[in-house]
mmCIF file as gemmi writes it, N, C-alpha and C atoms, coordinates in Angstrom:
data_model
loop_
_atom_site.group_PDB
_atom_site.id
_atom_site.type_symbol
_atom_site.label_atom_id
_atom_site.label_alt_id
_atom_site.label_comp_id
_atom_site.label_asym_id
_atom_site.label_entity_id
_atom_site.label_seq_id
_atom_site.pdbx_PDB_ins_code
_atom_site.Cartn_x
_atom_site.Cartn_y
_atom_site.Cartn_z
_atom_site.occupancy
_atom_site.B_iso_or_equiv
_atom_site.pdbx_formal_charge
_atom_site.auth_seq_id
_atom_site.auth_asym_id
_atom_site.pdbx_PDB_model_num
ATOM 1 N N . MET Axp A 1 ? -36.837 -13.324 4.409 1 0 ? 1 A 1
ATOM 2 C CA . MET Axp A 1 ? -35.51 -12.921 3.97 1 0 ? 1 A 1
ATOM 3 C C . MET Axp A 1 ? -35.119 -11.569 4.587 1 0 ? 1 A 1
ATOM 4 N N . TYR Axp A 2 ? -36.082 -10.645 4.601 1 0 ? 2 A 1
ATOM 5 C CA . TYR Axp A 2 ? -35.798 -9.323 5.149 1 0 ? 2 A 1
ATOM 6 C C . TYR Axp A 2 ? -35.414 -9.414 6.621 1 0 ? 2 A 1
ATOM 7 N N . LYS Axp A 3 ? -36.138 -10.252 7.372 1 0 ? 3 A 1
ATOM 8 C CA . LYS Axp A 3 ? -35.842 -10.431 8.789 1 0 ? 3 A 1
ATOM 9 C C . LYS Axp A 3 ? -34.451 -11.018 8.98 1 0 ? 3 A 1
ATOM 10 N N . SER Axp A 4 ? -34.072 -11.94 8.122 1 0 ? 4 A 1
ATOM 11 C CA . SER Axp A 4 ? -32.745 -12.553 8.192 1 0 ? 4 A 1
ATOM 12 C C . SER Axp A 4 ? -31.647 -11.523 7.947 1 0 ? 4 A 1
ATOM 13 N N . LEU Axp A 5 ? -31.87 -10.636 6.98 1 0 ? 5 A 1
ATOM 14 C CA . LEU Axp A 5 ? -30.883 -9.574 6.708 1 0 ? 5 A 1
ATOM 15 C C . LEU Axp A 5 ? -30.758 -8.638 7.901 1 0 ? 5 A 1
ATOM 16 N N . LEU Axp A 6 ? -31.877 -8.284 8.512 1 0 ? 6 A 1
ATOM 17 C CA . LEU Axp A 6 ? -31.824 -7.407 9.682 1 0 ? 6 A 1
ATOM 18 C C . LEU Axp A 6 ? -31.06 -8.061 10.826 1 0 ? 6 A 1
ATOM 19 N N . GLU Axp A 7 ? -31.279 -9.334 11.034 1 0 ? 7 A 1
ATOM 20 C CA . GLU Axp A 7 ? -30.566 -10.049 12.084 1 0 ? 7 A 1
ATOM 21 C C . GLU Axp A 7 ? -29.068 -10.091 11.803 1 0 ? 7 A 1
ATOM 22 N N . GLN Axp A 8 ? -28.701 -10.309 10.551 1 0 ? 8 A 1
ATOM 23 C CA . GLN Axp A 8 ? -27.28 -10.342 10.178 1 0 ? 8 A 1
ATOM 24 C C . GLN Axp A 8 ? -26.64 -8.978 10.374 1 0 ? 8 A 1
ATOM 25 N N . GLU Axp A 9 ? -27.351 -7.913 9.996 1 0 ? 9 A 1
ATOM 26 C CA . GLU Axp A 9 ? -26.829 -6.563 10.194 1 0 ? 9 A 1
ATOM 27 C C . GLU Axp A 9 ? -26.676 -6.261 11.678 1 0 ? 9 A 1
ATOM 28 N N . TYR Axp A 10 ? -27.639 -6.686 12.483 1 0 ? 10 A 1
ATOM 29 C CA . TYR Axp A 10 ? -27.573 -6.443 13.918 1 0 ? 10 A 1
ATOM 30 C C . TYR Axp A 10 ? -26.379 -7.175 14.535 1 0 ? 10 A 1
ATOM 31 N N . ILE Axp A 11 ? -26.165 -8.417 14.124 1 0 ? 11 A 1
ATOM 32 C CA . ILE Axp A 11 ? -25.016 -9.188 14.627 1 0 ? 11 A 1
ATOM 33 C C . ILE Axp A 11 ? -23.707 -8.525 14.21 1 0 ? 11 A 1
ATOM 34 N N . ALA Axp A 12 ? -23.62 -8.081 12.959 1 0 ? 12 A 1
ATOM 35 C CA . ALA Axp A 12 ? -22.414 -7.398 12.477 1 0 ? 12 A 1
ATOM 36 C C . ALA Axp A 12 ? -22.185 -6.103 13.252 1 0 ? 12 A 1
ATOM 37 N N . TYR Axp A 13 ? -23.267 -5.379 13.539 1 0 ? 13 A 1
ATOM 38 C CA . TYR Axp A 13 ? -23.164 -4.135 14.307 1 0 ? 13 A 1
ATOM 39 C C . TYR Axp A 13 ? -22.66 -4.413 15.718 1 0 ? 13 A 1
ATOM 40 N N . GLN Axp A 14 ? -23.185 -5.452 16.361 1 0 ? 14 A 1
ATOM 41 C CA . GLN Axp A 14 ? -22.749 -5.814 17.708 1 0 ? 14 A 1
ATOM 42 C C . GLN Axp A 14 ? -21.271 -6.203 17.722 1 0 ? 14 A 1
ATOM 43 N N . GLU Axp A 15 ? -20.831 -6.934 16.716 1 0 ? 15 A 1
ATOM 44 C CA . GLU Axp A 15 ? -19.425 -7.325 16.63 1 0 ? 15 A 1
ATOM 45 C C . GLU Axp A 15 ? -18.532 -6.1 16.437 1 0 ? 15 A 1
ATOM 46 N N . MET Axp A 16 ? -18.986 -5.149 15.612 1 0 ? 16 A 1
ATOM 47 C CA . MET Axp A 16 ? -18.216 -3.929 15.398 1 0 ? 16 A 1
ATOM 48 C C . MET Axp A 16 ? -18.107 -3.126 16.695 1 0 ? 16 A 1
ATOM 49 N N . CYS Axp A 17 ? -19.214 -3.002 17.432 1 0 ? 17 A 1
ATOM 50 C CA . CYS Axp A 17 ? -19.194 -2.27 18.709 1 0 ? 17 A 1
ATOM 51 C C . CYS Axp A 17 ? -18.237 -2.924 19.698 1 0 ? 17 A 1
ATOM 52 N N . TYR Axp A 18 ? -18.235 -4.229 19.729 1 0 ? 18 A 1
ATOM 53 C CA . TYR Axp A 18 ? -17.321 -4.951 20.617 1 0 ? 18 A 1
ATOM 54 C C . TYR Axp A 18 ? -15.873 -4.668 20.232 1 0 ? 18 A 1
ATOM 55 N N . GLN Axp A 19 ? -15.558 -4.704 18.945 1 0 ? 19 A 1
ATOM 56 C CA . GLN Axp A 19 ? -14.19 -4.439 18.489 1 0 ? 19 A 1
ATOM 57 C C . GLN Axp A 19 ? -13.758 -3.023 18.852 1 0 ? 19 A 1
ATOM 58 N N . VAL Axp A 20 ? -14.652 -2.057 18.699 1 0 ? 20 A 1
ATOM 59 C CA . VAL Axp A 20 ? -14.33 -0.664 19.047 1 0 ? 20 A 1
ATOM 60 C C . VAL Axp A 20 ? -14.022 -0.555 20.53 1 0 ? 20 A 1
ATOM 61 N N . ARG Axp A 21 ? -14.814 -1.222 21.382 1 0 ? 21 A 1
ATOM 62 C CA . ARG Axp A 21 ? -14.559 -1.18 22.826 1 0 ? 21 A 1
ATOM 63 C C . ARG Axp A 21 ? -13.225 -1.819 23.173 1 0 ? 21 A 1
ATOM 64 N N . VAL Axp A 22 ? -12.917 -2.945 22.562 1 0 ? 22 A 1
ATOM 65 C CA . VAL Axp A 22 ? -11.646 -3.634 22.838 1 0 ? 22 A 1
ATOM 66 C C . VAL Axp A 22 ? -10.475 -2.756 22.431 1 0 ? 22 A 1
ATOM 67 N N . GLU Axp A 23 ? -10.549 -2.167 21.252 1 0 ? 23 A 1
ATOM 68 C CA . GLU Axp A 23 ? -9.462 -1.315 20.792 1 0 ? 23 A 1
ATOM 69 C C . GLU Axp A 23 ? -9.339 -0.053 21.64 1 0 ? 23 A 1
ATOM 70 N N . ALA Axp A 24 ? -10.45 0.501 22.087 1 0 ? 24 A 1
ATOM 71 C CA . ALA Axp A 24 ? -10.416 1.715 22.913 1 0 ? 24 A 1
ATOM 72 C C . ALA Axp A 24 ? -9.758 1.448 24.254 1 0 ? 24 A 1
ATOM 73 N N . GLU Axp A 25 ? -9.943 0.25 24.802 1 0 ? 25 A 1
ATOM 74 C CA . GLU Axp A 25 ? -9.325 -0.074 26.086 1 0 ? 25 A 1
ATOM 75 C C . GLU Axp A 25 ? -7.813 -0.161 25.981 1 0 ? 25 A 1
ATOM 76 N N . ASP Axp A 26 ? -7.302 -0.512 24.823 1 0 ? 26 A 1
ATOM 77 C CA . ASP Axp A 26 ? -5.863 -0.663 24.63 1 0 ? 26 A 1
ATOM 78 C C . ASP Axp A 26 ? -5.162 0.645 24.3 1 0 ? 26 A 1
ATOM 79 N N . ARG Axp A 27 ? -5.9 1.681 24.055 1 0 ? 27 A 1
ATOM 80 C CA . ARG Axp A 27 ? -5.296 2.952 23.641 1 0 ? 27 A 1
ATOM 81 C C . ARG Axp A 27 ? -5.045 3.869 24.843 1 0 ? 27 A 1
ATOM 82 N N . THR Axp A 28 ? -4.123 4.781 24.645 1 0 ? 28 A 1
ATOM 83 C CA . THR Axp A 28 ? -3.852 5.816 25.631 1 0 ? 28 A 1
ATOM 84 C C . THR Axp A 28 ? -4.536 7.088 25.16 1 0 ? 28 A 1
ATOM 85 N N . TYR Axp A 29 ? -5.294 7.701 26.042 1 0 ? 29 A 1
ATOM 86 C CA . TYR Axp A 29 ? -5.999 8.933 25.701 1 0 ? 29 A 1
ATOM 87 C C . TYR Axp A 29 ? -5.277 10.125 26.325 1 0 ? 29 A 1
ATOM 88 N N . ALA Axp A 30 ? -5.405 11.262 25.669 1 0 ? 30 A 1
ATOM 89 C CA . ALA Axp A 30 ? -4.825 12.503 26.174 1 0 ? 30 A 1
ATOM 90 C C . ALA Axp A 30 ? -5.945 13.499 26.428 1 0 ? 30 A 1
ATOM 91 N N . LEU Axp A 31 ? -5.799 14.29 27.476 1 0 ? 31 A 1
ATOM 92 C CA . LEU Axp A 31 ? -6.716 15.378 27.754 1 0 ? 31 A 1
ATOM 93 C C . LEU Axp A 31 ? -5.923 16.663 27.579 1 0 ? 31 A 1
ATOM 94 N N . ILE Axp A 32 ? -6.365 17.515 26.676 1 0 ? 32 A 1
ATOM 95 C CA . ILE Axp A 32 ? -5.657 18.759 26.377 1 0 ? 32 A 1
ATOM 96 C C . ILE Axp A 32 ? -6.584 19.921 26.709 1 0 ? 32 A 1
ATOM 97 N N . THR Axp A 33 ? -6.085 20.853 27.524 1 0 ? 33 A 1
ATOM 98 C CA . THR Axp A 33 ? -6.834 22.055 27.878 1 0 ? 33 A 1
ATOM 99 C C . THR Axp A 33 ? -6.141 23.259 27.262 1 0 ? 33 A 1
ATOM 100 N N . LEU Axp A 34 ? -6.876 24.045 26.481 1 0 ? 34 A 1
ATOM 101 C CA . LEU Axp A 34 ? -6.33 25.256 25.865 1 0 ? 34 A 1
ATOM 102 C C . LEU Axp A 34 ? -6.514 26.446 26.806 1 0 ? 34 A 1
ATOM 103 N N . ASN Axp A 35 ? -5.815 27.533 26.526 1 0 ? 35 A 1
ATOM 104 C CA . ASN Axp A 35 ? -5.957 28.746 27.342 1 0 ? 35 A 1
ATOM 105 C C . ASN Axp A 35 ? -7.384 29.269 27.329 1 0 ? 35 A 1
ATOM 106 N N . SER Axp A 36 ? -8.142 28.959 26.302 1 0 ? 36 A 1
ATOM 107 C CA . SER Axp A 36 ? -9.526 29.417 26.182 1 0 ? 36 A 1
ATOM 108 C C . SER Axp A 36 ? -10.487 28.558 27 1 0 ? 36 A 1
ATOM 109 N N . ARG Axp A 37 ? -9.964 27.573 27.776 1 0 ? 37 A 1
ATOM 110 C CA . ARG Axp A 37 ? -10.709 26.63 28.597 1 0 ? 37 A 1
ATOM 111 C C . ARG Axp A 37 ? -11.374 25.545 27.775 1 0 ? 37 A 1
ATOM 112 N N . LYS Axp A 38 ? -11.15 25.533 26.479 1 0 ? 38 A 1
ATOM 113 C CA . LYS Axp A 38 ? -11.679 24.46 25.628 1 0 ? 38 A 1
ATOM 114 C C . LYS Axp A 38 ? -10.85 23.212 25.883 1 0 ? 38 A 1
ATOM 115 N N . ILE Axp A 39 ? -11.514 22.045 25.99 1 0 ? 39 A 1
ATOM 116 C CA . ILE Axp A 39 ? -10.788 20.805 26.221 1 0 ? 39 A 1
ATOM 117 C C . ILE Axp A 39 ? -11.068 19.809 25.093 1 0 ? 39 A 1
ATOM 118 N N . TYR Axp A 40 ? -10.072 18.983 24.845 1 0 ? 40 A 1
ATOM 119 C CA . TYR Axp A 40 ? -10.193 17.892 23.88 1 0 ? 40 A 1
ATOM 120 C C . TYR Axp A 40 ? -9.679 16.622 24.534 1 0 ? 40 A 1
ATOM 121 N N . ILE Axp A 41 ? -10.387 15.53 24.352 1 0 ? 41 A 1
ATOM 122 C CA . ILE Axp A 41 ? -9.946 14.224 24.813 1 0 ? 41 A 1
ATOM 123 C C . ILE Axp A 41 ? -9.902 13.332 23.59 1 0 ? 41 A 1
ATOM 124 N N . GLY Axp A 42 ? -8.748 12.695 23.375 1 0 ? 42 A 1
ATOM 125 C CA . GLY Axp A 42 ? -8.631 11.845 22.211 1 0 ? 42 A 1
ATOM 126 C C . GLY Axp A 42 ? -7.359 11.033 22.221 1 0 ? 42 A 1
ATOM 127 N N . VAL Axp A 43 ? -7.172 10.302 21.15 1 0 ? 43 A 1
ATOM 128 C CA . VAL Axp A 43 ? -6.011 9.435 20.992 1 0 ? 43 A 1
ATOM 129 C C . VAL Axp A 43 ? -4.893 10.235 20.321 1 0 ? 43 A 1
ATOM 130 N N . PRO Axp A 44 ? -3.708 10.316 20.951 1 0 ? 44 A 1
ATOM 131 C CA . PRO Axp A 44 ? -2.591 11.016 20.311 1 0 ? 44 A 1
ATOM 132 C C . PRO Axp A 44 ? -2.167 10.291 19.039 1 0 ? 44 A 1
ATOM 133 N N . ILE Axp A 45 ? -2.081 11.027 17.957 1 0 ? 45 A 1
ATOM 134 C CA . ILE Axp A 45 ? -1.667 10.467 16.675 1 0 ? 45 A 1
ATOM 135 C C . ILE Axp A 45 ? -0.196 10.778 16.423 1 0 ? 45 A 1
ATOM 136 N N . ALA Axp A 46 ? 0.199 12.021 16.661 1 0 ? 46 A 1
ATOM 137 C CA . ALA Axp A 46 ? 1.588 12.419 16.426 1 0 ? 46 A 1
ATOM 138 C C . ALA Axp A 46 ? 1.928 13.62 17.283 1 0 ? 46 A 1
ATOM 139 N N . THR Axp A 47 ? 3.185 13.701 17.672 1 0 ? 47 A 1
ATOM 140 C CA . THR Axp A 47 ? 3.698 14.892 18.344 1 0 ? 47 A 1
ATOM 141 C C . THR Axp A 47 ? 4.934 15.343 17.598 1 0 ? 47 A 1
ATOM 142 N N . ALA Axp A 48 ? 5.157 16.626 17.591 1 0 ? 48 A 1
ATOM 143 C CA . ALA Axp A 48 ? 6.323 17.161 16.905 1 0 ? 48 A 1
ATOM 144 C C . ALA Axp A 48 ? 7.559 16.937 17.746 1 0 ? 48 A 1
ATOM 145 N N . LYS Axp A 49 ? 8.699 16.83 17.092 1 0 ? 49 A 1
ATOM 146 C CA . LYS Axp A 49 ? 9.964 16.646 17.806 1 0 ? 49 A 1
ATOM 147 C C . LYS Axp A 49 ? 10.439 17.988 18.34 1 0 ? 49 A 1
ATOM 148 N N . PRO Axp A 50 ? 11.066 17.989 19.522 1 0 ? 50 A 1
ATOM 149 C CA . PRO Axp A 50 ? 11.629 19.253 20.027 1 0 ? 50 A 1
ATOM 150 C C . PRO Axp A 50 ? 12.761 19.714 19.118 1 0 ? 50 A 1
ATOM 151 N N . ASP Axp A 51 ? 12.967 21.019 19.092 1 0 ? 51 A 1
ATOM 152 C CA . ASP Axp A 51 ? 14.053 21.521 18.247 1 0 ? 51 A 1
ATOM 153 C C . ASP Axp A 51 ? 15.41 21.314 18.923 1 0 ? 51 A 1
ATOM 154 N N . GLU Axp A 52 ? 16.478 21.679 18.246 1 0 ? 52 A 1
ATOM 155 C CA . GLU Axp A 52 ? 17.839 21.42 18.739 1 0 ? 52 A 1
ATOM 156 C C . GLU Axp A 52 ? 18.181 22.211 19.991 1 0 ? 52 A 1
ATOM 157 N N . GLU Axp A 53 ? 17.507 23.327 20.238 1 0 ? 53 A 1
ATOM 158 C CA . GLU Axp A 53 ? 17.791 24.143 21.407 1 0 ? 53 A 1
ATOM 159 C C . GLU Axp A 53 ? 17.088 23.613 22.651 1 0 ? 53 A 1
ATOM 160 N N . GLY Axp A 54 ? 16.317 22.566 22.501 1 0 ? 54 A 1
ATOM 161 C CA . GLY Axp A 54 ? 15.633 21.975 23.643 1 0 ? 54 A 1
ATOM 162 C C . GLY Axp A 54 ? 14.364 22.695 24.041 1 0 ? 54 A 1
ATOM 163 N N . VAL Axp A 55 ? 13.924 23.649 23.234 1 0 ? 55 A 1
ATOM 164 C CA . VAL Axp A 55 ? 12.692 24.365 23.529 1 0 ? 55 A 1
ATOM 165 C C . VAL Axp A 55 ? 11.526 23.442 23.229 1 0 ? 55 A 1
ATOM 166 N N . GLU Axp A 56 ? 10.558 23.438 24.126 1 0 ? 56 A 1
ATOM 167 C CA . GLU Axp A 56 ? 9.405 22.562 23.923 1 0 ? 56 A 1
ATOM 168 C C . GLU Axp A 56 ? 8.606 22.98 22.7 1 0 ? 56 A 1
ATOM 169 N N . ASN Axp A 57 ? 8.263 22.006 21.916 1 0 ? 57 A 1
ATOM 170 C CA . ASN Axp A 57 ? 7.383 22.239 20.788 1 0 ? 57 A 1
ATOM 171 C C . ASN Axp A 57 ? 5.975 21.895 21.254 1 0 ? 57 A 1
ATOM 172 N N . LYS Axp A 58 ? 5.038 22.777 21.08 1 0 ? 58 A 1
ATOM 173 C CA . LYS Axp A 58 ? 3.705 22.589 21.632 1 0 ? 58 A 1
ATOM 174 C C . LYS Axp A 58 ? 2.706 22.067 20.604 1 0 ? 58 A 1
ATOM 175 N N . GLU Axp A 59 ? 3.191 21.38 19.589 1 0 ? 59 A 1
ATOM 176 C CA . GLU Axp A 59 ? 2.29 20.833 18.584 1 0 ? 59 A 1
ATOM 177 C C . GLU Axp A 59 ? 1.988 19.378 18.897 1 0 ? 59 A 1
ATOM 178 N N . VAL Axp A 60 ? 0.702 19.044 18.83 1 0 ? 60 A 1
ATOM 179 C CA . VAL Axp A 60 ? 0.283 17.662 19.028 1 0 ? 60 A 1
ATOM 180 C C . VAL Axp A 60 ? -0.935 17.425 18.135 1 0 ? 60 A 1
ATOM 181 N N . LEU Axp A 61 ? -1.016 16.243 17.583 1 0 ? 61 A 1
ATOM 182 C CA . LEU Axp A 61 ? -2.152 15.879 16.745 1 0 ? 61 A 1
ATOM 183 C C . LEU Axp A 61 ? -2.891 14.746 17.444 1 0 ? 61 A 1
ATOM 184 N N . ILE Axp A 62 ? -4.195 14.966 17.693 1 0 ? 62 A 1
ATOM 185 C CA . ILE Axp A 62 ? -4.983 13.917 18.338 1 0 ? 62 A 1
ATOM 186 C C . ILE Axp A 62 ? -6.205 13.624 17.47 1 0 ? 62 A 1
ATOM 187 N N . LEU Axp A 63 ? -6.698 12.414 17.623 1 0 ? 63 A 1
ATOM 188 C CA . LEU Axp A 63 ? -7.975 12.032 17.021 1 0 ? 63 A 1
ATOM 189 C C . LEU Axp A 63 ? -9.01 12.236 18.118 1 0 ? 63 A 1
ATOM 190 N N . PRO Axp A 64 ? -9.766 13.357 18.087 1 0 ? 64 A 1
ATOM 191 C CA . PRO Axp A 64 ? -10.638 13.687 19.209 1 0 ? 64 A 1
ATOM 192 C C . PRO Axp A 64 ? -11.815 12.741 19.344 1 0 ? 64 A 1
ATOM 193 N N . SER Axp A 65 ? -12.118 12.405 20.593 1 0 ? 65 A 1
ATOM 194 C CA . SER Axp A 65 ? -13.289 11.604 20.914 1 0 ? 65 A 1
ATOM 195 C C . SER Axp A 65 ? -14.356 12.463 21.584 1 0 ? 65 A 1
ATOM 196 N N . PHE Axp A 66 ? -13.918 13.421 22.393 1 0 ? 66 A 1
ATOM 197 C CA . PHE Axp A 66 ? -14.815 14.301 23.119 1 0 ? 66 A 1
ATOM 198 C C . PHE Axp A 66 ? -14.224 15.704 23.129 1 0 ? 66 A 1
ATOM 199 N N . SER Axp A 67 ? -15.087 16.698 23.266 1 0 ? 67 A 1
ATOM 200 C CA . SER Axp A 67 ? -14.621 18.07 23.442 1 0 ? 67 A 1
ATOM 201 C C . SER Axp A 67 ? -15.617 18.789 24.342 1 0 ? 67 A 1
ATOM 202 N N . GLY Axp A 68 ? -15.178 19.88 24.91 1 0 ? 68 A 1
ATOM 203 C CA . GLY Axp A 68 ? -16.048 20.645 25.797 1 0 ? 68 A 1
ATOM 204 C C . GLY Axp A 68 ? -15.352 21.889 26.28 1 0 ? 68 A 1
ATOM 205 N N . VAL Axp A 69 ? -15.95 22.548 27.256 1 0 ? 69 A 1
ATOM 206 C CA . VAL Axp A 69 ? -15.397 23.772 27.827 1 0 ? 69 A 1
ATOM 207 C C . VAL Axp A 69 ? -15.404 23.623 29.345 1 0 ? 69 A 1
ATOM 208 N N . ARG Axp A 70 ? -14.304 24.012 29.987 1 0 ? 70 A 1
ATOM 209 C CA . ARG Axp A 70 ? -14.21 23.961 31.443 1 0 ? 70 A 1
ATOM 210 C C . ARG Axp A 70 ? -14.968 25.145 32.057 1 0 ? 70 A 1
ATOM 211 N N . ASP Axp A 71 ? -15.554 24.924 33.232 1 0 ? 71 A 1
ATOM 212 C CA . ASP Axp A 71 ? -16.23 25.962 33.978 1 0 ? 71 A 1
ATOM 213 C C . ASP Axp A 71 ? -15.21 27.041 34.342 1 0 ? 71 A 1
ATOM 214 N N . GLU Axp A 72 ? -15.597 28.303 34.212 1 0 ? 72 A 1
ATOM 215 C CA . GLU Axp A 72 ? -14.67 29.42 34.434 1 0 ? 72 A 1
ATOM 216 C C . GLU Axp A 72 ? -14.129 29.471 35.86 1 0 ? 72 A 1
ATOM 217 N N . LYS Axp A 73 ? -14.96 29.193 36.85 1 0 ? 73 A 1
ATOM 218 C CA . LYS Axp A 73 ? -14.547 29.328 38.234 1 0 ? 73 A 1
ATOM 219 C C . LYS Axp A 73 ? -13.919 28.049 38.792 1 0 ? 73 A 1
ATOM 220 N N . LYS Axp A 74 ? -14.557 26.916 38.559 1 0 ? 74 A 1
ATOM 221 C CA . LYS Axp A 74 ? -14.083 25.664 39.138 1 0 ? 74 A 1
ATOM 222 C C . LYS Axp A 74 ? -13.146 24.885 38.213 1 0 ? 74 A 1
ATOM 223 N N . LEU Axp A 75 ? -13.111 25.255 36.945 1 0 ? 75 A 1
ATOM 224 C CA . LEU Axp A 75 ? -12.304 24.576 35.922 1 0 ? 75 A 1
ATOM 225 C C . LEU Axp A 75 ? -12.631 23.081 35.822 1 0 ? 75 A 1
ATOM 226 N N . LEU Axp A 76 ? -13.871 22.72 36.088 1 0 ? 76 A 1
ATOM 227 C CA . LEU Axp A 76 ? -14.309 21.328 35.948 1 0 ? 76 A 1
ATOM 228 C C . LEU Axp A 76 ? -14.799 21.067 34.538 1 0 ? 76 A 1
């Protein structure tokens, strides 16, 4: 019985991983670099609307998948 449960959990896990990959392929990702060279890569959730004067609003909400810091000299 224990072996059967492990097999069922493994199959469910594999199906979940497949669904995550399929959904990730359909999404658009954003790469955001801050002045501090910190970077975030993730799925955009919401962006703020520009104000009436047409000035850019720099607010964005992302669901981060990865983060890191760019090299100071090469910015890689």
